[in-house]
N, C-alpha and C positions, 0 to 999 in steps of 0.2 A: 837309664830309660825308665820312665814312669810306668806304673801299671796301666793297662789299656783304659780302664774306666776313668782313671785320673786324666789321661790324655784326652778322652772324649769330653769330660767336663771342662778342662782347660781350653779346649778348642772354642768353646762358647764365650770365652772372655776375649777372644781375638776376632770374632765375626759378629755381624749384626744379628744373623739368624742362620740356621742350617737345618737340613733334613738329614735323615739317616744316610742317604746316598752321598750327600755332601761331606759328612763326617768320614765315611769310608774312603772317599776320594782323597780327602785331606790327610788322612793318617796312613794311607796305603804304603807310602814310601818307607816309613819307619816301622809300622806294625803289620805289614802285608802278610807276614808268615804266621800271624796269630790266628788260631782257629776261630776265636770269638769276633774277629773283624768281618762280620757278615751282617746282612740286613736284619735278620731276626734278633740277633744278640745286641746289635747297636740300638734297635728300637726298644728292646727291653731295658737297656741302660738309660735311654732317654726318658722313658716312662717312669722308671724308678727315680731318676733325678727330679722329674716333675712332681711325683708323689711326695718327695722329700723337700719340696719347695725351693729347689735350686734353679730349675728351668720352668718356662711356661710355653704353652703352644702359642705361636704367633700367627700362623695362617695354614690353610689347606689348599691343595690343588690336585688334579689328576695328572699323572705323568703320561708319557707317550704310549704306555701300555694300558692306560685306563685304570691304573692302580692309584689309590689314595696316597698322596705324599704329604706328610705332616711336617711343618717347620717349627722349630723350637728356638727360643732365645733365653739368654740369662738376663733376668731383670736386675736392677741395681743391687738389691740385697743379696740375691743369689750369686752375682758376680763377686761381690765383696767376700762372701763366705768361701767361694771356690778359691779366690786369690789368697785368702788367709790360711787355708789349709793345704793347698797344693802349690808348691814352689814352681817357679817358671822353668 
């Protein structure tokens, strides 16, 4: 099993885009018992990946609770770096 942050990054090499909620849903089966698999920690991981040039924001919307939902995607260079450093 990969570290959670690696799994989060690797998820973006398999989807067009995802929000923190999407990542949590996708990883819940394997990482559901990890304390860090929560919205605040996943958003922190996504923003760190963005600051490090691996992900970029792709769009924004309000969810059904009126909260801002930010979607991220791995651009070509970011996906290449993720795939080079994190095995499948």
